[in-house]
C-alpha positions in Angstrom: 28.9 2.1 135.9 28.1 4.3 132.9 30.1 4.0 129.6 33.4 5.9 129.6 34.0 8.0 126.4 37.8 7.8 126.6 38.0 4.1 127.5 39.2 4.7 131.1 37.8 5.8 134.4 40.1 8.7 135.0 37.9 11.3 133.4 34.5 10.3 135.0 34.4 13.5 136.9 34.8 15.6 133.8 32.1 13.6 132.1 29.7 13.9 135.0 30.2 17.6 135.2 29.0 17.9 131.6 25.7 16.1 132.2 22.7 18.3 132.3 20.6 15.4 133.6 21.5 12.4 135.8 22.0 9.0 134.4 18.9 6.9 135.4 19.5 3.4 136.5 16.9 2.2 134.0 19.2 3.4 131.3 22.0 1.1 132.3 22.3 -2.5 131.2 22.5 -4.8 134.3 25.2 -6.9 132.6 27.5 -4.2 131.1 26.6 -1.2 133.4 26.7 0.9 130.2 23.9 3.1 128.8 21.9 1.0 126.5 21.5 1.7 122.8 19.2 -1.2 121.8 17.3 -2.2 125.0 15.3 -5.5 124.9 13.2 -7.3 127.5 13.1 -11.1 128.2 10.0 -13.1 129.2 10.2 -12.1 132.9 10.3 -8.4 132.0 13.9 -7.7 132.8 15.6 -5.3 130.3 19.1 -5.7 128.9 21.3 -4.4 126.0 20.6 -6.8 123.1 24.2 -7.7 122.5 24.8 -8.4 126.1 21.8 -10.7 126.7 22.4 -12.6 123.4 26.0 -13.3 124.6 24.6 -14.5 128.0 22.2 -17.0 126.3 25.0 -18.3 124.1 27.2 -18.9 127.1 24.3 -20.9 128.6 24.0 -23.0 125.6 27.7 -23.6 125.2 27.9 -24.8 128.8 25.0 -27.2 128.4 22.7 -25.2 130.7 19.2 -24.1 130.1 18.9 -20.3 129.6 18.3 -18.4 132.8 17.7 -14.8 133.7 21.1 -13.1 134.6 19.4 -11.3 137.5 17.1 -13.9 139.1 19.0 -17.0 137.8 15.6 -18.6 137.1 15.2 -20.8 134.1 13.4 -19.3 131.1 11.1 -21.1 128.8 11.9 -18.8 125.9 14.8 -16.7 124.8 12.7 -14.4 122.7 13.7 -10.7 122.9 11.2 -7.9 122.8 12.5 -4.5 121.8 11.9 -1.8 124.4 11.0 0.9 121.9 9.8 3.5 124.5 12.9 3.1 126.6 15.2 3.3 123.6 13.5 6.6 122.4 13.8 8.0 125.9 17.5 7.1 126.1 18.1 8.6 122.6 16.5 11.9 123.6 18.4 11.9 126.9 21.6 11.2 125.0 21.1 13.9 122.4 20.4 16.5 125.1 23.5 15.5 127.0 25.6 15.2 123.9 24.6 18.6 122.8 25.5 20.0 126.2 28.8 18.1 126.4 29.7 19.2 122.8 29.0 22.8 123.7 31.2 22.6 126.7 34.0 20.9 124.6 33.7 23.6 122.0 34.0 26.4 124.6 37.0 24.6 126.1 38.9 24.4 122.8 38.0 28.0 121.8 39.0 29.7 125.1 42.6 28.4 125.0 42.3 26.4 128.2 45.0 24.2 129.7 46.4 21.4 127.7 44.7 18.9 130.0 41.3 20.4 129.3 42.0 20.5 125.5 43.0 16.8 125.6 39.8 15.9 127.5 37.7 17.8 125.0 39.4 16.1 122.0 38.9 12.8 123.8 35.2 13.4 124.1 34.8 14.6 120.5 36.5 11.4 119.4 34.2 9.4 121.6 30.9 10.8 120.4 32.0 10.7 116.7 32.8 7.0 117.1 29.3 6.5 118.5 27.3 7.7 115.6 27.4 9.4 112.2 24.9 12.0 113.5 27.5 13.3 116.0 29.9 13.9 113.1 27.3 16.1 111.5 26.8 17.8 114.9 30.6 18.5 115.1 30.5 19.9 111.6 27.5 22.1 112.3 29.1 23.4 115.5 32.0 24.5 113.3 34.4 22.6 115.6 36.4 21.1 112.7 38.4 24.4 111.9 39.0 24.8 115.7 40.4 21.2 116.0 42.5 21.8 112.9 44.1 24.8 114.5 45.2 22.7 117.4 47.6 20.8 115.0 49.9 23.8 115.5 50.0 23.3 119.3 53.4 23.2 120.9 52.4 20.1 122.9 53.1 16.8 121.1 50.3 14.9 122.9 47.8 17.6 121.9 48.9 17.5 118.3 48.7 13.7 118.3 45.2 13.7 119.7 44.1 16.4 117.2 45.3 14.2 114.3 43.5 11.2 115.7 40.3 13.2 116.2 40.3 14.7 112.7 40.9 11.3 111.2 37.8 9.9 113.0 35.7 13.0 112.0 36.8 12.6 108.4 36.0 8.9 108.1 32.9 8.4 105.9 32.0 12.1 105.9 32.9 14.1 102.7 31.7 17.4 104.1 34.1 17.1 107.1 36.9 16.1 104.7 36.4 19.3 102.7 36.5 21.5 105.9 39.7 19.7 107.2 41.4 20.3 103.8 40.6 24.0 103.8 43.3 26.6 104.0 46.8 25.3 104.5 45.7 22.4 106.7 47.0 19.8 104.1 50.4 21.4 104.2 50.4 21.3 108.0 49.4 17.6 108.0 52.1 16.8 105.4 54.7 18.3 107.7 53.9 15.6 110.2 55.0 13.0 107.7 58.5 14.1 108.3 58.4 14.4 112.1 60.9 12.5 114.1 58.1 11.0 116.3 56.7 7.9 114.7 53.2 8.2 116.3 52.7 11.6 114.6 53.8 10.2 111.3 51.4 7.3 111.7 48.4 9.5 112.6 49.2 12.0 109.8 49.4 9.3 107.1 46.1 7.8 108.4 44.4 11.2 108.2 45.8 11.8 104.6 44.5 8.3 103.7 41.0 9.3 104.8 41.1 12.6 103.0 42.4 10.9 99.8 39.2 8.9 99.6 37.6 12.0 98.4 38.4 12.3 94.7 37.9 16.1 94.8 40.8 16.4 97.3 43.3 14.2 95.5 44.7 17.0 93.3 44.9 19.4 96.3 46.8 16.8 98.4 49.2 16.1 95.5 49.6 19.8 94.9 51.3 20.3 98.3 55.1 20.3 97.6 56.8 17.1 98.8 53.6 15.1 99.6 54.0 12.5 96.8 57.8 12.2 97.4 57.4 11.6 101.1 54.5 9.1 100.7 56.5 7.2 98.0 59.4 7.0 100.5 57.1 5.8 103.3 55.5 3.2 101.0 58.8 1.7 100.1 60.3 1.9 103.6 61.6 -1.2 105.2 62.0 0.3 108.6 58.6 2.0 109.1 55.7 0.5 110.9 53.9 -2.0 108.6 50.6 -0.2 109.1 52.1 3.1 108.2 53.6 1.6 105.0 50.3 0.1 104.1 48.4 3.4 104.7 51.0 5.3 102.7 50.6 2.9 99.8 46.8 3.0 99.9 47.0 6.8 100.0 49.0 6.8 96.9 46.6 4.4 95.2 43.8 6.9 96.0 45.8 9.8 94.7 46.3 8.0 91.4 42.9 9.3 90.4 44.6 12.6 89.4 47.0 12.5 86.4 49.2 15.2 87.9 49.7 13.0 90.9 50.6 10.1 88.6 53.2 12.2 87.0 54.7 13.1 90.3 54.7 9.5 91.4 56.6 8.6 88.2 59.0 11.4 88.8 59.8 10.0 92.2 60.2 6.4 91.1 56.7 5.0 91.4 56.0 4.3 87.7 53.4 1.6 87.9 50.4 4.0 88.0 51.8 5.8 84.9 52.4 2.6 83.1 48.9 1.4 84.0 47.4 4.5 82.4 49.7 4.1 79.4 48.5 0.5 78.9 44.8 0.9 79.8 43.9 4.6 79.7 41.9 6.4 77.0 43.8 7.4 73.8 44.3 10.9 75.1 45.5 9.7 78.5 47.9 7.1 76.9 49.4 9.8 74.6 49.8 12.1 77.7 51.6 9.3 79.7 53.9 8.4 76.8 54.8 12.0 76.4 55.5 12.4 80.1 57.5 9.2 80.2 59.9 10.7 77.7 60.5 13.7 80.0 61.4 11.6 83.0 65.0 10.9 84.2 64.9 7.1 84.9 67.4 5.0 86.8 68.8 1.9 85.1 66.6 -0.4 87.1 63.5 1.6 86.2 64.5 1.6 82.5 64.5 -2.2 82.7 61.1 -2.3 84.4 59.6 0.1 81.9 61.0 -1.9 78.9 59.5 -5.1 80.3 56.1 -3.5 81.1 55.5 -1.2 78.2 58.3 -1.8 75.6 56.0 -3.7 73.2 53.3 -1.0 73.4 55.8 1.8 72.7 57.1 -0.2 69.7 53.5 -0.7 68.4 53.0 3.1 68.7 56.1 3.5 66.4 54.6 1.2 63.9 51.1 2.6 63.6 50.6 5.8 65.6 50.2 9.3 64.5 53.3 11.5 64.1 52.5 13.1 67.4 52.3 9.7 69.1 55.4 8.4 67.3 57.4 11.4 68.5 56.2 10.8 72.1 57.1 7.1 71.9 60.5 7.9 70.4 61.3 10.2 73.3 60.5 7.5 75.8 62.3 4.8 73.9 65.4 7.1 73.6 65.8 7.1 77.3 64.9 3.5 77.9 67.3 2.3 75.3 70.3 4.1 76.9 70.9 1.2 79.2 72.2 -2.1 77.8 69.8 -4.4 79.6 66.7 -2.5 78.7 67.9 -2.0 75.2 68.1 -5.8 74.7 64.5 -6.1 75.9 63.5 -3.5 73.3 65.3 -5.6 70.6 63.3 -8.6 71.6 60.1 -6.4 71.5 60.8 -5.8 67.8 62.1 -2.2 67.8 64.7 -2.7 65.0 62.4 -3.0 61.9 60.4 0.2 62.6 63.5 2.1 63.6 65.3 1.2 60.4 62.2 1.8 58.3 61.8 5.3 59.8 65.4 6.2 59.0 65.3 5.0 55.4 61.9 6.2 54.4 61.9 9.2 52.1 59.2 11.2 50.4 55.8 12.2 51.7 55.7 9.5 54.4 59.1 10.3 55.9 59.5 11.5 59.4 60.7 15.0 60.1 64.4 15.3 60.6 64.1 16.0 64.3 62.4 12.6 64.7 64.9 10.8 62.5 67.6 12.2 64.7 65.9 10.5 67.7 65.5 7.3 65.8 69.2 7.3 64.9 70.0 7.9 68.6 67.8 5.0 69.7 69.5 2.8 67.0 72.9 3.8 68.3 71.8 2.9 71.8 70.3 -0.4 70.8 73.4 -1.4 68.8 75.5 -0.9 71.9 73.6 -3.7 73.6 75.6 -6.4 71.9 72.6 -8.3 70.7 72.9 -10.9 67.8 72.1 -8.4 65.1 73.2 -10.7 62.3 70.3 -13.0 63.1 67.5 -10.4 63.6 65.5 -9.9 60.4 64.4 -6.4 59.5 61.9 -7.2 56.7 60.4 -10.0 54.7 63.6 -10.4 52.7 65.3 -11.5 55.9 67.8 -8.7 55.6 69.6 -7.8 58.9 71.4 -4.7 60.2 74.7 -6.1 58.9 73.4 -6.9 55.4 75.5 -5.2 52.7 72.7 -3.1 51.3 71.5 -2.0 54.7 75.1 -0.9 55.6 75.3 0.9 52.2 72.1 2.8 53.1 73.6 3.7 56.5 76.7 5.0 54.8 74.7 7.0 52.3 72.7 8.6 55.1 75.8 9.5 56.9 77.1 11.4 53.9 73.7 13.1 53.2 72.4 14.3 56.6 73.3 16.9 59.2 75.9 16.5 61.9 73.4 15.2 64.6 72.2 12.2 62.5 75.7 11.7 61.1 77.1 11.3 64.6 74.5 8.8 65.7 74.8 6.7 62.6 78.5 6.7 62.9 78.0 5.4 66.5 75.7 2.7 65.0 78.7 1.5 62.9 81.0 1.8 65.9 78.7 -0.5 67.8 78.5 -3.0 65.0 82.3 -3.0 64.4 82.9 -3.5 68.2 81.5 -7.0 67.9 83.7 -9.8 66.6 80.6 -11.4 65.0 79.6 -8.4 62.9 82.7 -6.4 62.2 83.7 -8.4 59.1 80.3 -7.7 57.5 80.7 -4.0 58.1 84.3 -3.9 56.8 83.2 -5.8 53.6 80.4 -3.3 53.0 82.7 -0.3 53.6 85.1 -1.7 51.1 82.5 -2.5 48.5 80.9 0.9 48.8 84.2 2.7 48.5 83.4 4.7 51.6 86.8 4.7 53.2 87.8 8.2 52.1 84.5 9.7 53.1 84.7 8.1 56.5 88.2 9.4 57.1 87.0 12.9 56.1 84.8 13.1 59.3 88.1 13.2 61.3 88.1 16.9 60.3 84.5 17.5 61.4 84.2 20.6 63.6 81.7 18.8 65.9 83.6 16.9 68.5 81.1 14.1 68.9 81.1 13.5 65.1 84.9 13.5 65.0 85.2 11.1 68.0 82.6 8.6 66.5 84.6 8.7 63.2 87.9 8.0 64.9 86.4 5.2 67.0 84.9 3.6 63.9 88.2 3.9 62.0 90.1 2.3 65.0 87.6 -0.6 65.1 88.1 -1.4 61.4 91.9 -0.7 61.3 92.9 -4.3 62.1 91.0 -5.4 59.0 91.9 -2.7 56.5 95.0 -1.1 58.0 96.8 -0.6 54.7 93.8 1.0 53.1 93.6 3.4 56.0 97.3 4.1 55.9 97.2 4.9 52.2 94.3 7.2 52.7 95.8 9.0 55.7 99.2 9.3 54.0 97.8 10.9 50.8 94.8 12.8 52.3 94.7 16.4 53.3 94.5 17.4 56.9 93.1 14.2 58.5 96.5 13.0 59.8 97.1 16.4 61.3 93.7 16.4 63.0 94.5 13.0 64.6 97.8 14.3 65.9 96.2 17.5 67.2 93.7 15.4 69.1 96.5 13.3 70.7 98.3 16.5 71.6 95.4 18.0 73.6 96.3 18.6 77.3 92.9 18.3 79.0 93.6 15.0 80.7 93.2 11.8 78.8 90.0 11.5 76.8 88.4 8.6 75.0 88.9 10.5 71.8 92.6 10.7 72.4 92.9 7.0 73.2 91.0 6.2 70.0 93.0 8.5 67.9 96.4 7.1 69.0 95.0 3.6 68.9 94.1 4.1 65.3 97.6 5.3 64.4 99.1 2.4 66.4 97.1 -0.2 64.4 98.5 1.0 61.1 101.3 -1.1 59.6 104.7 -0.1 60.9 106.2 -1.3 57.6 104.6 1.7 55.9 107.7 3.9 55.9 105.8 6.6 53.9 103.3 7.0 56.7 106.1 7.0 59.3 107.8 9.8 57.5 104.5 11.8 57.3 104.1 11.3 61.0 107.7 12.5 61.5 107.0 15.6 59.4 103.8 16.3 61.4 105.7 16.1 64.7 103.8 13.1 65.9 106.8 11.4 67.5 107.7 14.4 69.6 104.2 14.6 70.9 104.1 10.9 71.6 107.4 11.0 73.5 106.4 14.0 75.6 103.0 12.3 76.5 104.7 9.0 77.5 107.2 10.9 79.7 104.4 13.0 81.2 102.4 9.9 82.1 105.4 8.1 83.5 106.3 11.2 85.7 102.7 11.5 86.9 102.3 15.0 85.3 99.4 13.8 83.2 96.8 12.2 85.4 95.5 8.8 84.6 91.9 7.8 84.1 89.7 5.2 82.4 91.6 5.6 79.1 95.2 5.9 80.4 96.2 2.3 79.6 94.8 2.5 76.0 96.4 5.9 75.5 99.8 4.8 76.8 99.7 1.6 74.7 99.0 3.6 71.6 101.6 6.2 72.3 104.3 3.5 72.9 103.3 1.7 69.7 103.4 4.9 67.6 106.8 5.8 69.1 108.1 2.4 68.2 107.5 3.1 64.5 110.8 5.1 64.5 112.8 2.0 65.3 111.6 0.4 62.0 113.2 3.0 59.8 116.6 3.4 61.5 118.6 1.7 58.7 120.5 4.2 56.8 118.6 7.2 58.3 120.9 9.5 60.3 118.1 11.9 60.9 115.9 9.2 62.5 118.9 7.8 64.5 119.6 11.3 65.8 116.0 11.6 66.9 116.1 8.3 68.6 119.2 9.5 70.5 117.6 12.8 71.3 114.6 11.0 72.9 116.9 8.3 74.5 114.5 5.8 73.1 116.6 2.8 74.1 116.5 3.9 77.7 112.8 4.7 77.5 111.8 1.3 76.1 114.1 -0.4 78.6 112.2 1.3 81.5 108.9 0.4 79.9 109.7 -3.3 80.1 109.1 -3.1 83.8 105.4 -2.0 83.4 103.9 -5.2 84.6 100.3 -6.0 83.7 100.6 -3.8 80.5 101.4 -6.7 78.2 101.2 -4.6 75.0 103.6 -1.9 76.3 106.1 -4.6 77.3 105.8 -6.4 74.0 106.2 -3.3 71.9 109.1 -2.1 74.0 110.9 -5.4 73.5 110.3 -5.3 69.8 111.6 -1.7 69.7 114.7 -2.8 71.6 115.2 -5.6 69.1 115.2 -3.0 66.3 117.5 -0.6 68.1 119.9 -3.4 69.1 120.3 -4.5 65.5 121.8 -1.0 64.8 124.3 -1.3 67.6 126.8 -3.2 65.5 126.8 -0.3 63.0 126.8 2.5 65.6 129.4 1.3 68.0 132.7 3.2 67.7 135.4 0.7 66.8 138.8 1.9 67.9 141.4 2.5 65.2 144.6 0.5 65.8 147.7 2.1 64.0 149.6 0.1 61.4 152.9 -1.4 62.6 155.9 0.8 61.7 159.3 0.0 60.1 161.0 -0.7 63.4 158.2 -3.1 64.4 159.4 -5.4 61.5 163.0 -5.2 62.8 162.1 -5.4 66.5 159.0 -7.6 66.9 158.7 -6.7 70.5 157.7 -3.2 69.4 154.7 -4.5 67.4 152.6 -5.7 70.3 149.0 -4.4 70.0 148.0 -1.9 72.7 145.3 -2.9 75.3 142.1 -0.8 74.9 139.8 -0.6 77.9 136.1 0.1 77.9 135.2 -1.8 74.8 131.8 -3.5 74.5 132.3 -7.3 74.7 129.6 -8.0 72.2 130.0 -5.2 69.7 133.8 -4.8 70.0 133.6 -1.1 70.1 132.7 1.8 72.4 129.0 1.5 73.1 126.4 3.4 75.1 122.6 3.0 75.5 122.0 6.5 74.1 124.3 6.6 71.1 124.6 3.0 70.0 121.4 1.6 71.7 123.5 -1.2 73.3 121.4 -3.6 75.4 124.4 -4.5 77.4 125.4 -1.0 78.3 121.8 0.0 78.9 121.2 -2.8 81.5 118.4 -4.0 79.4 119.5 -7.7 79.2 118.3 -8.5 82.7 115.0 -6.9 82.1 114.5 -8.8 78.9 115.4 -12.0 80.6 112.8 -11.3 83.3 110.2 -11.1 80.5 111.0 -14.7 79.3 108.7 -16.3 81.9 105.8 -13.9 81.1 102.4 -15.6 80.8 101.7 -13.8 77.5 103.5 -15.6 74.6 103.6 -12.4 72.5 105.7 -10.7 75.2 108.0 -13.7 75.5 108.5 -13.8 71.7 109.4 -10.1 71.6 111.8 -10.4 74.6 113.5 -13.4 73.1 113.9 -11.7 69.7 115.6 -8.8 71.4 118.0 -11.0 73.3 118.8 -12.9 70.0 120.4 -9.7 68.7 123.3 -10.4 71.1 123.9 -13.7 69.1 123.8 -12.2 65.6 126.5 -13.1 63.0 128.1 -9.6 63.0 128.7 -9.6 66.8 130.9 -11.6 69.1 128.6 -14.6 69.6 130.8 -16.2 72.3 130.7 -13.0 74.3 127.0 -12.7 73.7 126.5 -16.1 75.2 128.6 -15.1 78.2 126.4 -12.0 78.7 123.3 -14.1 78.6 124.9 -16.6 81.0 125.8 -13.9 83.5 122.2 -12.5 83.3 120.8 -16.0 84.0 119.2 -16.0 80.6 120.3 -19.4 79.2 118.0 -21.5 81.4 114.9 -19.5 80.5 115.7 -19.8 76.8 116.1 -23.6 77.1 112.9 -23.7 79.1 111.1 -22.0 76.2 112.6 -24.6 73.9 111.3 -27.4 76.1 107.8 -25.9 76.7 107.1 -25.5 73.0 104.3 -23.0 73.6 104.1 -21.6 70.1 105.7 -22.4 66.8 107.3 -18.9 66.7 108.8 -19.4 70.1 110.1 -22.8 69.1 111.8 -21.3 66.0 113.4 -18.5 68.0 114.4 -20.8 70.9 116.0 -23.4 68.5 118.0 -20.6 66.8 119.2 -19.2 70.1 120.0 -22.6 71.5 122.1 -23.5 68.5 124.2 -20.4 69.0 124.4 -20.9 72.8 125.6 -24.6 72.3 128.5 -23.5 70.2 130.1 -22.8 73.5 131.8 -26.2 74.3 131.5 -25.8 78.1 127.8 -25.1 77.9 127.2 -27.8 75.3 128.9 -30.4 77.6 126.6 -29.4 80.5 123.5 -29.4 78.3 124.4 -32.7 76.7 123.2 -34.5 79.8 119.8 -32.8 79.8 117.5 -35.2 78.1 114.6 -32.7 78.0 116.7 -30.3 75.9 117.8 -33.1 73.6 114.2 -34.3 73.2 113.0 -30.7 72.4 115.7 -30.4 69.7 114.8 -33.8 68.2 111.1 -32.7 68.1 112.2 -29.5 66.3 114.3 -31.5 64.0 111.4 -33.8 63.1 108.5 -31.4 63.0 109.9 -27.9 62.3 110.0 -26.1 59.0 113.0 -26.5 56.7 115.1 -23.8 58.3 114.3 -24.9 61.9 115.2 -28.5 61.0 118.6 -27.3 59.7 119.3 -25.2 62.8 118.1 -28.1 65.1 120.4 -30.5 63.3 123.4 -28.2 64.0 122.3 -27.9 67.6 122.0 -31.7 68.0 125.6 -32.0 66.7 126.8 -29.6 69.3 125.5 -32.0 72.1 126.6 -35.1 70.2 123.1 -36.3 69.4 124.0 -36.4 65.7 127.4 -37.4 64.3 129.5 -34.6 62.8 130.9 -35.8 59.5 132.7 -32.7 58.6 135.9 -33.9 60.3 135.9 -37.4 58.8 136.4 -36.6 55.2 139.7 -34.8 54.2 139.6 -32.2 51.6 140.6 -33.2 48.1 144.3 -32.5 47.6 144.9 -32.2 51.4 
């Protein structure tokens, strides 16, 4: 049977109807029953298709038989093949005549808007003949069939559209003229739309067609110019769910489209950066500059920043070192974005970015960079410093100076005071980064002190630019633990910087990082500086701090990333009031007005906020020390004349409601009494805290119930009722820190003055051992107290009762 153009037998009738001449038997190969293309004859004169008879002879050899004629089965002496040139020419002429007739019929079928079945048959035939020979593709082109087939892409029938895509793909293969015709008009846009179709077959055929078209360099820009093409192809090439052939075709299409720089830019914009980086690394100088410039305009994800830093970081740094100003500016823009992510910034540090950055910033004169470029350099340096690299070990020059060397820091401080706000801000951020590291902060603090820059840095707190102000506040907070008194002195005597800090804290736009830093700075200043505390009082800082704490506690002010830092700072600032209560009626009145004792008692229960609990306990200690002065001791009238005559009339009246510890009328609000404020139980609960600082503060507050000027025996009873004695003795036994041991020994000695408790504790060997250890290893005062405690439990003899007084 004759060859079928669509690979099946279902359309033989259609094919036969197109033939202008019959198929002669001589045209058909006896083995394949297909029209021969390369007829050859064997020694007995029989004619076959060359491929078919060669296959027959091979089968004979492989089976160990002598070659035979397939038709006569007679052995052959020779397997030589003789081309049947005349027959081949005849077949070719016959084929051309029939192909022309068949093509004409297919053209009329497509043009006349026939049924979908007829259109499919015509497309099938065109596909068939174009696969047969390159000549037929030219014939299709000359017959102007390509635009007609392209119009079929808009058919409402999916099968027709699918076949049209397949046909155009075959027509385009290896034929640039046909590619140009297919790409004419808005056909590219139509093909691209198929890339997003829900049917996978249409997507597969569309990407195959685009792949063929992209092989023509002249069409690459046009394909990339259709909106969304690059984005969709990038998505397909990186898809893990699409057909593997589709993924490969999309990837190869993109590789072809890389011939156009505009396409490379689009790919980079959509996450496919390798083509851009390849041009950046290997392109011509003009192309490299163009790619560097464009790289700086892209918005890169963090993963991509790391990839770019690894691939092109060293090249960009080299451009900074030796490029023209135009090239340096382009490189700086790229490095600015890459350095904004910590991981990629570290890669740039290893690539050697620090020396040229610092050089660009410090260079003055004819060779200095324009200020706009210095601003970018300062931004990059601020980004890089935030990466937490080992800056103290990275040399900047031949003198092995580093970023934390004294003269380098002096230069930075000089620049900060002699440039505009933009560079000021970035250089302040550089110092913020360097002071955020425990390994470099000491160097920066030393350089600030030696340069006398404290006052000038504090002045930036008043800067009108919010970013400058915030960078300044963060820097001051970072260095405040190392130079708190210097900062306190400056803020106390300076103009409006303290007011500015308080105004920042008072802002009501949520809780910002700037607010947390501002209150954190004030919180780090020494509470012993009463002059500063009074300035804060005058500026209304405590009223603001109190209202903010209450607002956060009541949920009025919403939390956020900085709420914990903000609350810790507020509580610490508020606690300053409790350090100046002695002899200050105005401050005591304020503490009463704000109900500070109740507030700090409530704050003790803020679990997981160790600093808040510690500061609250210390504040309660300070407040409780004033209770003995503020309690209202009842006035008992003097016995009268008749009381001396009649003793029964001199009996003291019973007064109810007195505080057991302070022997007067107490309240949590007016006398800050821990007992009246139900704070004792909450402080006892803090004694088993995992943070020793919290335990120290809570124990110190409880010890105020055992002071000399209160009823110690009643204080012991209060602790006993609150189940506080065992935790105190546990602290003594655990010996976690020296401070805790000192406080626990002091409290234990007072507790053991109670004979009943001492008798019980005397049998506890662990307590006795702990007291002996304190007696042996403590400081002088602790040893004395431990000695008295050991006497209470009969571990040491008490000689005071043995010797009688002289003259007794």
